[in-house]
Structures are given as C-alpha cells and as structure tokens.
C-alpha positions, 0 to 999 in steps of 0.5 A, a space after each residue: 499499500 502506498 500513501 496516495 492510495 490510503 489518501 484516495 480511500 479516505 477521501 472518497 468517503 463522505 465529509 472527510 477532510 485531511 490535515 497535517 497535524 504535529 508538523 508531519 502526520 497526515 490526519 483524516 477526519 470526519 467532523 474534525 475527529 480523526 480516524 486514520 493518521 499516517 506518519 508521512 515522514 517515518 520510514 518505513 511509512 507507518 499509520 494508525 486507525 480506530 478499530 472494533 474492540 474485537 479487532 483491537 485484540 486480534 491486531 495488537 498481537 500481530 507482527 508489526 502492529 501494537 496499540 497506538 501510542 496516546 490513543 490505545 484506550 480508544 482502540 487505535 491500532 498502530 501498524 509499523 509499515 503500511 506495506 504489512 497490509 493489502 490494499 483490500 485490508 486497508 480499504 476494510 480498516 479505513 471504512 471500519 475506522 470511519 464508520 466507527 468515528 462517525 457513529 460516536 458523532 452527536 446527532 446535531 453533528 450528523 445532521 449538520 454534515 447533510 
C-alpha cells in the first residue's frame, strides 16, 4: 500500500477532510474527529487507525502492529509499515475506522454534515 492509495480511500468517504497535524502526520477526519493518521515522515511509512474492540485485540498481537501510543485506550492500532496490509485490508480498515468514528458523533453534528 502507498500513502496516495490510503489518501484516495479516505477522501472517497463522505465529509472527510485531511490535515497535517503535529508537523508531519497526515490526518483524515470526519467532523474534525480523526479516524486514520499516516506518519508521512517515518521510514517505513507508519499509520494508526481506529478499530473495533475485537479487532483491536486481534491486531495488537500481530507482528508489526501494536496499540497506538496515546490513543490505545480508544482502540487505535499502530502499524509500523503500511505495506504490511494489502489494499483490500486497508480499504476494510479505513471503512471500519470511519464508521466507528462517525457512529460516535452527536446527532446535531451528523445533521450538519448533510
């Protein structure tokens, strides 16, 4: 997987914005809530994403994956190299992260997106 493909998948989702935070992280958000973060300056390129409780437990024990620093309590996974997952896996993870974050948005915020 390449950064540009992750970017394309994220930006294809409704109401998604992108921003550089902390000087070097490409963040994808819905209503200013992050769901995927890509470390564009890291080598290899790393990323973090929101996931479900079940997937968090599975992924955090997989080689190259671990609970994301600072946000693990919110069930975020850090992957040390974005090439550890296939395009299909990334698409699925991005969609799941987006859906989980969107589901937690207040109804008033969701209405304002439409």
